[in-house]
C-alpha positions, -999 to +999 in steps of 0.1 A: +110-766+698+102-746+728+129-772+750+155-762+723+148-730+727+152-730+764+184-747+759+199-722+732+189-692+750+190-697+786+166-701+818+163-662+823+149-654+788+139-690+779+101-684+778+106-651+755+131-667+732+112-696+726+084-677+715+104-659+692+116-689+674+082-710+675+072-681+658+096-682+631+092-715+629+059-712+623+061-685+592+091-706+578+071-735+573+042-715+565+063-695+535+065-714+503+098-729+491+110-711+459+096-732+432+122-744+403+122-724+373+117-743+337+141-737+312+129-741+280+143-740+240+128-709+223+152-715+188+161-681+169+161-649+186+121-636+182+118-608+158+097-589+178+081-584+211+056-567+198+023-588+195+013-568+164+047-566+143+061-607+154+053-630+132+079-663+139+073-693+155+100-686+185+084-648+194+047-662+193+052-692+217+067-665+241+040-640+236+015-667+243+028-667+280+027-630+280-007-621+264-042-634+265-071-630+240-102-636+244-096-673+241-069-693+241-060-732+245-055-759+269-026-787+271-039-803+245-044-771+221-080-770+221-102-735+223-109-728+260-120-692+275-094-669+280-105-630+289-138-637+275-157-657+302-184-665+278-196-659+243-225-662+215-228-659+181-258-649+157-278-668+138-262-657+109-231-665+123-218-629+115-215-610+147-199-624+180-208-607+213-180-613+244-184-611+279-153-604+294-143-621+323-144-593+352-111-610+370-093-604+337-062-579+348-030-570+334+002-571+351+002-538+365-035-545+384-051-524+361-084-545+342-086-558+314-116-540+296-134-541+264-121-509+244-084-528+248-093-549+224-109-523+203-076-506+207-057-535+204-070-544+168-074-511+152-031-509+163-029-544+143-043-532+113-035-497+110-009-495+081+017-475+100+018-504+123+030-526+092+017-560+109+028-586+093-002-612+103-028-581+100-043-599+071-057-625+098-079-595+105-088-593+071-124-615+084-137-588+102-158-562+087-139-532+064-109-551+075-090-556+046-101-516+038-082-510+070-055-526+066-047-507+030-057-469+040-086-476+022-109-469+054-104-451+086-094-474+121-127-466+137-146-483+108-133-518+117-160-542+127-153-542+164-170-521+192-169-517+228-206-519+246-195-506+282-163-520+298-169-557+299-189-566+264-175-566+234-189-573+197-172-580+164-189-581+131-177-604+104-179-604+067-192-639+062-195-667+089-155-678+095-152-717+106-120-710+120-126-675+139-123-689+173-088-703+169-080-667+154-088-652+182-062-670+205-034-653+185-015-632+200-020-607+175-058-605+191-047-599+224-058-569+245-037-535+242-034-499+256-010-476+255+012-472+284+046-460+296+059-496+310+049-531+294+020-547+305+010-582+302-024-601+303-010-638+300-002-657+327+037-644+329+058-613+330+090-605+309+116-597+335+145-601+320+162-597+280+194-608+271+194-608+232+207-636+219+208-652+251+176-657+271+142-643+280+131-651+317+097-646+325+077-648+365+045-658+371+019-630+369+006-624+405-025-606+389-034-633+362-071-643+366-063-679+366-028-676+386-041-699+418-038-725+386-004-718+375+023-739+391+058-724+378+072-692+395+095-686+364+103-694+332+135-688+311+132-691+275+167-695+261+178-686+223+196-714+204+199-712+167+215-743+165+204-778+176+235-790+188+240-768+211+209-770+224+209-808+228+242-808+243+225-782+269+202-807+274+222-833+279+238-816+305+205-807+327+205-768+317+172-775+297+138-790+304+119-790+271+139-783+238+126-763+205+139-792+181+165-820+179+193-825+152+184-836+120+196-872+114+197-881+152+162-892+160+169-932+158+199-924+181+179-900+204+157-926+212+175-950+219+190-926+243+163-910+256+135-932+249+098-913+264+118-883+268+118-879+228+084-863+213+079-863+177+044-862+165+022-848+135+027-812+129+003-789+106+032-772+089+046-773+052+083-765+044+091-750+007+115-729-010+098-697-026+110-678-056+110-641-062+087-637-089+096-602-093+126-600-105+148-620-126+161-649-130+126-662-123+102-634-132+083-646-162+099-688-165+074-711-150+098-738-170+129-733-151+114-730-120+093-765-127+126-780-139+142-768-105+116-783-082+115-818-107+153-822-097+143-828-061+146-860-045+124-857-015+129-889-005+159-882-002+155-851+018+136-867+046+149-900+050+184-891+054+191-856+054+160-847+078+153-882+094+130-873+120+097-888+101+091-857+078+068-868+048+077-857+014+056-831-001+044-818-035+020-798-024+014-768+000-015-779+023-005-805+048-024-839+054-045-833+089-059-803+073-101-810+066-105-816+028-067-826+026-062-858+046-041-872+023-006-864+004-006-848-029+014-875-050+045-867-074+029-852-109+055-878-124+071-911-120+104-914-108+123-921-138+107-895-159+112-865-134+144-865-142+142-863-177+115-838-178+137-820-154+164-817-181+146-811-207+128-781-194+158-767-180+176-767-214+145-753-234+151-724-208+181-715-222+205-732-196+233-760-201+267-771-197+281-740-215+253-714-200+246-733-167+220-711-137+240-692-113+214-691-087+211-676-049+194-698-023+190-676+010+182-695+042+185-686+079+214-695+104+197-730+113+219-766+115+195-781+098+184-754+068+223-755+058+220-795+058+190-796+035+201-764+013+234-782+005+217-810-004+197-795-026+225-772-041+239-809-049+210-820-069+208-792-090+242-795-099+243-831-105+212-836-126+210-799-143+246-782-135+234-757-114+260-733-096+238-722-061+253-696-039+239-706-004+237-671+017+232-676+055+218-652+075+209-642+112+173-649+116+159-613+120+179-605+087+169-632+066+131-623+075+136-588+064+154-592+036+130-619+024+102-596+028+114-566+010+125-591-022+151-566-033+182-592-028+162-623-031+162-651-055+148-683-042+143-685-005+136-712+022+097-706+033+073-724+054+042-719+074+031-734+107-009-736+109-027-709+126-055-730+129-064-763+110-078-747+075-064-749+043-067-709+041-045-701+064-019-715+039-033-703+007-037-669+019-002-662+020-002-659-018-028-634-028-012-604-043-016-581-013-009-602+011+017-589+035+030-624+038+033-628+000+070-628-004+071-647-036+053-619-054+029-639-071+000-616-078-027-640-100-059-625-110-075-661-111-060-675-078-073-639-060-105-649-079-103-683-063-096-673-028-123-645-027-145-668-039-137-690-011-144-667+013-185-666+002-190-701+004-192-732+033-188-765+034-177-789+006-176-761-021-155-738+000-132-768-001-136-774-037-126-741-044-097-738-019-083-772-038-085-754-072-066-724-058-036-749-045-035-763-080-031-731-096-007-720-074+016-753-080+007-751-117+022-717-116+054-732-100+055-707-074+075-724-044+092-760-043+072-780-015+097-801+002+083-818+029+052-819+055+063-806+089+067-831+126+071-815+158+105-822+173+110-822+213+130-833+240+107-831+273+126-839+307+104-869+327+102-841+354+081-819+334+042-827+338+018-812+320+033-815+285+010-828+259+015-833+223-006-816+200-009-811+160-004-772+168+029-776+185+013-752+212+027-760+250+017-730+267+042-728+300+005-719+321-001-757+319+036-768+329+048-777+364+081-791+379+078-816+409 
């Protein structure tokens, strides 16, 4: 380096310029090269970036990168410490005490304090917030009463004890409470003029309908473990264009794959294709609060029996999905096996036709119905196949209504326009109640508007039980839901991703949660 500097700068000033060049070279070598950006598919545009108002899978996946609760998940989907460095549970199982990691910081450098969790949970449970997932915190003492406006926010069973200790009181012991605390809904929050993030990344750009760009949070308490400098989540309503972007090198990880292409993708991409069991169920949901399905369980059962789940999973979807006749998927404790079909194949269609005629419909008076779905190739293929089966076997005329995700979610929740909507649920934690609680009469997630006294009592009873007694109560509740023909279960999910071979740290797991914190590029 010295000889090079002398040749460049001349003899008289060689020593000065040589020293300067040597210093510049040393600084250049010490300064880290810009890390590569990870490009990920997120699916539809997130329904909200507010941790207390979001409910879509795309929004929750993004929010897990931006916000960290008391606990979080490792690369394999297992619960590990988050903002809390340790915690203990009382002998009764009802009181949880958390000690915060004193290094926990927001993206502006300010410390995360116990009162921020109190503020956040109170905001989540406030009726004014109208959080669609607030019911998850009903397990907290006075949770449901606060959420429904019957009690003030300060009666919620959470309190700050100093700056770094938090105490939470539950109604009764809750086996899945640790998993709940990994949800973005439970992350710390405090009023601020500018967005503040407690997670491994911060949002630096949002182009609606296109992408959301994140960069590493330098104040994150485990910033030294985060390998990526930037992550870009790409919005893609359709799996076809997402696959094209992946093939062109524009994505490292896809959110999904096109339906019916799994075999070809396996041949083309080999180990880059990840298809694994996923704790989720897909179903159609009837609006029981308005015609034509209010008070007509026989008609609803006819439509359910007319659908061939095997054809849907094998020919329409074709990615390893399992036919479903129940709500709770296999793999959930107590539900290791799938529910069998209610009738043998040769009797199923005969019973569907009988019930359809009994409901007053036939060739001269066909049922005319709307099936509302979100904009997605997979959803259109599935809905078209279902409509064809209804037409072929019963003579039903089905109008498919295709809506952008946010519009669809709003219409589904309000229920003023809907007759049948596509539904589905991905487990927030591996517990049957996480699925069944959706259909309790006052649940914000109940867009079927089902409100059954016996069902509600069974779910309430399950909250007072543990072990096998609790499982039996939940099984009885599922049987009641299915007997009332509230939903049409169609299939159990699998997770489906293409992951570039250069990506490190991606681990398949039943929750299909892959925080960018654990991912890396060479």
